[in-house]
Residue frames as a rotation matrix with the C-alpha (Angstrom) as fourth column:
ARG 1
0.588 0.809 0.000 0.00
0.809 -0.588 0.000 0.00
0.000 0.000 -1.000 0.00
LEU 2
-0.620 -0.777 0.109 1.36
0.783 -0.621 0.034 3.39
0.041 0.106 0.993 -0.96
GLU 3
0.595 0.788 -0.159 -0.06
0.796 -0.605 -0.019 6.77
-0.111 -0.115 -0.987 0.07
TYR 4
-0.622 -0.742 -0.252 1.11
0.701 -0.670 0.243 10.23
-0.349 -0.026 0.937 -0.98
ALA 5
0.415 0.706 -0.573 -0.26
0.341 -0.705 -0.622 13.66
-0.843 0.063 -0.534 -1.76
VAL 6
-0.253 -0.416 0.873 -0.01
0.966 -0.051 0.255 15.04
-0.062 0.908 0.415 -5.27
ALA 7
-0.413 0.032 -0.910 0.35
0.259 -0.954 -0.151 18.80
-0.873 -0.298 0.385 -5.56
ALA 8
-0.918 0.008 -0.396 -0.59
-0.366 -0.401 0.840 18.77
-0.153 0.916 0.371 -9.26
ALA 9
-0.668 0.735 -0.116 -4.04
0.602 0.626 0.496 17.27
0.437 0.261 -0.861 -8.57
ARG 10
-0.854 0.499 0.146 -7.32
-0.513 -0.758 -0.404 19.06
-0.091 -0.420 0.903 -7.95
TRP 11
-0.694 0.719 -0.048 -10.90
0.666 0.665 0.339 18.05
0.275 0.203 -0.940 -7.39
TRP 12
-0.806 0.536 0.252 -14.26
-0.553 -0.833 0.004 19.81
0.212 -0.135 0.968 -7.24
PRO 13
-0.757 0.606 0.245 -17.40
0.311 0.664 -0.680 18.53
-0.575 -0.439 -0.691 -5.52
ALA 14
-0.769 0.631 -0.103 -20.68
-0.405 -0.355 0.843 18.43
0.495 0.690 0.528 -7.45
TYR 15
-0.821 0.539 0.190 -23.91
-0.004 0.326 -0.945 18.18
-0.571 -0.777 -0.265 -5.46
ALA 16
-0.720 0.668 -0.189 -27.27
-0.290 -0.042 0.956 17.10
0.630 0.743 0.224 -6.88
ALA 17
-0.719 0.620 0.316 -30.71
-0.247 0.196 -0.949 16.91
-0.650 -0.760 0.012 -5.26
ARG 18
-0.824 0.492 -0.281 -33.37
-0.151 0.287 0.946 14.87
0.546 0.822 -0.163 -6.99
PHE 19
-0.613 0.696 0.373 -36.96
-0.658 -0.190 -0.728 15.25
-0.436 -0.692 0.575 -5.82
SER 20
-0.696 0.485 0.529 -39.73
0.534 0.843 -0.070 12.69
-0.480 0.234 -0.846 -6.24
ARG 21
-0.561 0.519 0.645 -42.65
0.614 -0.261 0.745 13.50
0.555 0.814 -0.172 -8.50
GLY 22
0.541 0.841 0.024 -44.74
0.566 -0.385 0.728 14.88
0.622 -0.380 -0.685 -5.61
ALA 23
-0.104 -0.722 0.684 -41.69
-0.251 -0.646 -0.721 16.47
0.962 -0.247 -0.114 -3.97
THR 24
0.837 0.417 0.355 -42.25
-0.455 0.168 0.875 14.33
0.306 -0.893 0.330 -0.87
GLU 25
0.725 -0.675 0.139 -38.84
0.441 0.609 0.659 12.64
-0.530 -0.417 0.739 -1.02
VAL 26
0.781 -0.560 -0.275 -35.39
-0.617 -0.624 -0.479 13.88
0.096 0.544 -0.833 -1.95
ALA 27
0.763 -0.640 0.092 -32.22
0.623 0.766 0.158 12.00
-0.172 -0.063 0.983 -2.86
LEU 28
0.747 -0.596 -0.294 -28.89
-0.550 -0.803 0.232 13.76
-0.374 -0.011 -0.927 -2.41
GLN 29
0.801 -0.529 0.282 -25.89
0.599 0.715 -0.360 12.82
-0.011 0.457 0.889 -4.52
LEU 30
0.606 -0.710 -0.360 -22.26
-0.454 -0.680 0.575 13.91
-0.653 -0.185 -0.734 -4.29
ASP 31
0.830 -0.426 0.360 -19.92
0.553 0.542 -0.633 13.47
0.075 0.725 0.685 -7.23
ALA 32
0.389 -0.780 -0.489 -16.31
0.030 -0.520 0.854 14.53
-0.921 -0.347 -0.179 -7.65
PHE 33
0.970 -0.230 0.081 -14.56
0.059 -0.099 -0.993 15.92
0.236 0.968 -0.082 -10.68
VAL 34
0.542 -0.840 -0.003 -10.87
0.214 0.135 0.967 15.03
-0.812 -0.525 0.253 -10.50
ALA 35
0.926 -0.372 0.063 -8.09
-0.030 -0.239 -0.971 16.50
0.376 0.897 -0.232 -12.61
GLN 36
0.612 -0.790 -0.034 -4.34
0.174 0.093 0.980 15.97
-0.772 -0.606 0.194 -12.39
ALA 37
0.891 -0.397 -0.220 -1.31
-0.377 -0.376 -0.847 17.18
0.253 0.837 -0.484 -14.25
SER 38
0.427 -0.754 0.499 1.29
-0.559 0.213 0.801 14.87
-0.711 -0.621 -0.331 -12.72
GLY 39
-0.072 -0.439 -0.895 1.73
-0.972 0.232 -0.035 12.77
0.223 0.868 -0.444 -15.86
GLU 40
-0.865 -0.219 0.451 1.00
-0.371 0.884 -0.283 9.55
-0.337 -0.412 -0.846 -13.93
ASP 41
-0.540 0.703 -0.462 -1.57
-0.202 0.425 0.882 7.00
0.817 0.570 -0.088 -15.06
TRP 42
-0.733 0.328 0.596 -4.43
-0.660 -0.127 -0.741 7.02
-0.167 -0.936 0.309 -12.57
LYS 43
-0.044 0.728 -0.684 -6.42
-0.644 0.502 0.576 4.17
0.763 0.466 0.447 -14.07
ASP 44
0.444 0.375 -0.814 -7.94
0.289 0.800 0.526 2.00
0.848 -0.468 0.247 -11.29
VAL 45
-0.736 -0.675 0.053 -6.42
0.208 -0.300 -0.931 4.24
0.644 -0.674 0.362 -8.59
ARG 46
0.228 0.777 -0.586 -8.33
0.894 0.072 0.443 4.45
0.387 -0.625 -0.678 -5.32
LEU 47
-0.497 -0.353 0.793 -8.74
0.158 -0.935 -0.317 8.08
0.853 -0.032 0.521 -4.22
ALA 48
-0.010 0.488 -0.873 -9.60
0.997 -0.064 -0.047 9.65
-0.079 -0.871 -0.486 -0.90
LEU 49
-0.377 -0.023 0.926 -10.95
0.418 -0.896 0.148 13.18
0.827 0.443 0.347 -1.17
ALA 50
-0.203 0.293 -0.934 -11.66
0.941 -0.206 -0.269 15.80
-0.271 -0.934 -0.234 1.50
THR 51
0.493 0.436 0.753 -13.40
0.612 -0.789 0.055 19.18
0.618 0.434 -0.656 1.36
ALA 52
0.862 -0.222 -0.455 -11.22
0.308 -0.482 0.820 20.38
-0.402 -0.848 -0.347 4.24
GLU 53
0.682 -0.728 0.061 -8.15
-0.486 -0.514 -0.707 22.53
0.546 0.453 -0.704 3.65
LEU 54
0.751 -0.373 -0.545 -5.36
0.514 0.848 0.128 20.14
0.414 -0.376 0.829 4.60
VAL 55
-0.270 -0.898 0.348 -2.90
0.411 -0.435 -0.801 22.94
0.871 -0.074 0.487 5.34
GLN 56
-0.346 0.233 0.909 -5.10
-0.671 -0.739 -0.066 24.44
0.656 -0.632 0.412 8.06
ASP 57
-0.928 0.080 0.364 -6.44
-0.275 0.512 -0.814 23.07
-0.252 -0.855 -0.453 11.33
THR 58
-0.543 0.740 -0.398 -9.43
-0.386 0.201 0.900 20.88
0.746 0.642 0.177 10.54
ARG 59
-0.889 0.272 -0.369 -10.71
0.459 0.522 -0.719 20.10
-0.003 -0.808 -0.589 14.04
LEU 60
-0.068 0.951 0.301 -14.40
0.651 -0.187 0.735 20.65
0.756 0.246 -0.607 14.48
PRO 61
-0.694 -0.152 0.703 -15.30
-0.303 -0.824 -0.478 23.76
0.653 -0.545 0.526 16.49
GLU 62
-0.672 0.541 -0.505 -17.29
0.736 0.415 -0.535 23.52
-0.079 -0.731 -0.677 19.71
LEU 63
-0.529 0.575 0.624 -20.57
0.126 -0.674 0.728 25.24
0.839 0.464 0.284 19.07
ALA 64
-0.898 0.307 0.315 -22.63
-0.414 -0.349 -0.841 26.94
-0.149 -0.885 0.440 21.73
SER 65
-0.694 0.711 0.116 -25.91
0.714 0.700 -0.013 25.20
-0.090 0.074 -0.993 22.42
LEU 66
-0.838 0.526 0.147 -29.09
-0.442 -0.810 0.385 26.89
0.322 0.257 0.911 21.33
ARG 67
-0.694 0.696 0.184 -32.49
0.236 0.461 -0.855 26.47
-0.680 -0.550 -0.485 22.89
LEU 68
-0.890 0.455 -0.023 -35.21
-0.125 -0.195 0.973 26.02
0.438 0.869 0.230 20.33
SER 69
-0.589 0.771 -0.241 -38.73
0.657 0.283 -0.699 26.73
-0.471 -0.570 -0.673 21.48
ARG 70
0.343 0.793 0.503 -41.72
0.930 -0.361 -0.065 28.86
0.130 0.490 -0.862 20.68
ALA 71
-0.536 -0.492 0.686 -41.02
0.459 -0.852 -0.253 32.49
0.709 0.179 0.682 20.00
GLN 72
-0.005 0.485 -0.874 -41.86
0.969 -0.215 -0.124 34.82
-0.249 -0.847 -0.469 22.84
ARG 73
0.752 0.317 0.578 -42.97
0.457 -0.882 -0.112 38.40
0.474 0.349 -0.809 22.69
PRO 74
-0.415 -0.886 0.205 -40.29
0.441 -0.393 -0.807 40.90
0.796 -0.244 0.554 23.53
PRO 75
-0.338 0.290 -0.895 -40.73
0.917 -0.113 -0.383 42.43
-0.212 -0.950 -0.228 27.02
ARG 76
0.588 0.624 0.515 -42.92
0.690 -0.719 0.083 45.49
0.422 0.306 -0.853 27.11
ARG 77
-0.534 -0.790 -0.300 -41.00
0.845 -0.497 -0.196 48.69
0.006 -0.358 0.934 27.56
GLY 78
-0.417 0.332 0.846 -41.96
0.183 -0.881 0.435 52.23
0.891 0.336 0.307 28.31
TYR 79
-0.823 0.122 0.554 -43.89
-0.527 -0.525 -0.668 54.04
0.210 -0.842 0.497 31.01
ARG 80
-0.230 0.806 -0.546 -46.47
0.485 0.581 0.654 52.23
0.844 -0.114 -0.524 33.10
PRO 81
0.094 0.300 0.949 -48.41
-0.607 -0.738 0.293 54.07
0.789 -0.604 0.113 35.80
ALA 82
-0.873 -0.405 0.271 -47.86
-0.437 0.403 -0.804 52.99
0.217 -0.821 -0.529 39.40
PRO 83
-0.492 0.727 -0.480 -50.41
0.484 0.686 0.543 50.45
0.724 0.034 -0.689 40.66
GLU 84
0.268 0.687 0.675 -53.27
-0.350 -0.583 0.733 51.60
0.898 -0.433 0.084 42.87
GLY 85
0.980 0.197 0.023 -52.58
-0.076 0.267 0.961 51.54
0.183 -0.943 0.277 46.62
LEU 86
0.288 -0.949 -0.128 -48.83
0.462 0.255 -0.849 51.90
0.838 0.186 0.512 46.25
ASP 87
-0.168 -0.333 0.928 -48.65
-0.553 -0.748 -0.368 54.48
0.816 -0.575 -0.059 49.08
ALA 88
0.700 0.503 0.506 -50.30
-0.700 0.349 0.623 52.00
0.137 -0.791 0.597 51.49
MET 89
0.766 -0.454 -0.455 -47.50
0.303 0.879 -0.367 49.54
0.567 0.144 0.811 50.77
PHE 90
-0.254 -0.963 0.094 -44.93
0.444 -0.202 -0.873 51.83
0.860 -0.180 0.478 52.42
GLU 91
0.524 0.523 0.672 -47.00
-0.319 -0.612 0.724 53.06
0.790 -0.594 -0.154 55.41
GLY 92
0.934 -0.184 -0.307 -45.21
0.357 0.534 0.766 50.76
0.022 -0.825 0.564 57.87
PHE 93
-0.003 -0.991 0.133 -41.78
0.969 -0.035 -0.244 51.94
0.246 0.129 0.961 56.72
ASP 94
-0.127 0.012 0.992 -42.86
0.139 -0.990 0.029 55.59
0.982 0.142 0.124 56.93
ARG 95
0.855 0.453 0.253 -44.07
-0.201 -0.159 0.967 55.09
0.478 -0.877 -0.045 60.56
PHE 96
0.653 -0.680 -0.332 -40.77
0.755 0.552 0.355 53.41
-0.058 -0.483 0.874 61.44
VAL 97
-0.269 -0.791 0.550 -38.70
0.790 -0.508 -0.343 56.27
0.551 0.342 0.762 60.00
ALA 98
0.179 0.414 0.892 -40.89
-0.134 -0.888 0.439 58.88
0.975 -0.198 -0.104 61.73
ALA 99
0.969 0.234 -0.079 -40.36
0.028 0.212 0.977 57.16
0.245 -0.949 0.198 65.12
LEU 100
0.230 -0.956 -0.182 -36.55
0.877 0.285 -0.388 57.30
0.423 -0.070 0.904 64.86
PRO 101
0.501 -0.125 -0.856 -34.83
0.536 -0.732 0.421 59.90
-0.679 -0.670 -0.300 67.05
ALA 102
0.983 -0.172 -0.057 -33.40
-0.162 -0.694 -0.702 62.91
0.081 0.699 -0.710 65.25
PRO 103
0.435 -0.891 -0.130 -29.70
0.745 0.437 -0.503 62.46
0.505 0.122 0.854 64.38
ALA 104
0.555 -0.336 -0.761 -27.32
0.556 -0.531 0.639 64.25
-0.619 -0.778 -0.108 66.76
ALA 105
0.932 -0.297 -0.206 -25.42
-0.361 -0.749 -0.556 67.22
0.011 0.593 -0.805 65.43
ARG 106
0.652 -0.758 0.000 -22.06
0.747 0.643 -0.167 66.07
0.127 0.109 0.986 64.22
THR 107
0.868 -0.487 -0.093 -18.99
-0.444 -0.847 0.293 67.89
-0.221 -0.213 -0.952 65.41
ARG 108
0.587 -0.764 -0.269 -15.43
0.146 0.426 -0.893 67.49
0.796 0.485 0.361 64.31
ALA 109
0.921 -0.349 0.174 -13.12
-0.236 -0.145 0.961 66.72
-0.310 -0.926 -0.216 67.19
ALA 110
0.174 -0.940 -0.292 -9.37
-0.929 -0.059 -0.365 66.63
0.326 0.335 -0.884 67.02
PRO 111
0.250 -0.087 -0.964 -7.94
-0.090 0.990 -0.113 63.11
0.964 0.115 0.240 67.29
ALA 112
-0.789 -0.601 -0.123 -6.49
0.078 0.102 -0.992 63.87
0.609 -0.793 -0.033 70.76
GLU 113
-0.630 0.606 0.486 -9.93
-0.776 -0.473 -0.417 64.83
-0.023 -0.640 0.768 72.08
LEU 114
0.059 0.688 -0.723 -11.59
-0.557 0.624 0.548 61.54
0.828 0.371 0.420 71.08
PRO 115
0.463 0.146 0.874 -12.60
-0.859 0.319 0.401 59.31
-0.220 -0.937 0.273 74.02
PRO 116
-0.624 -0.772 0.121 -10.61
-0.732 0.632 0.256 56.09
-0.274 0.071 -0.959 74.45
């Protein structure tokens, strides 16, 4: 068995889709057109062809997963009036704040005057 790459050879893929009479079935076909200018006889030669660029990295990329489901409406944006009774929701907090003692006046003391 002998394997080697030939720089003077090229190939082109040819794709064909054939639909049934009612277009309910489809058959896909892939053919290859091969040309070479190496001067060698290629009769009965077994070929392996690739659509990948052999000079570049051909590892498959890791694709992010996508969630497929029913389309959803975009969120509503814009102004919406406050719901009724919103003031009653904060009455308890307002009573709490009103019952707090008034803050003492702040004075700046020199560091030596601060209590231990």
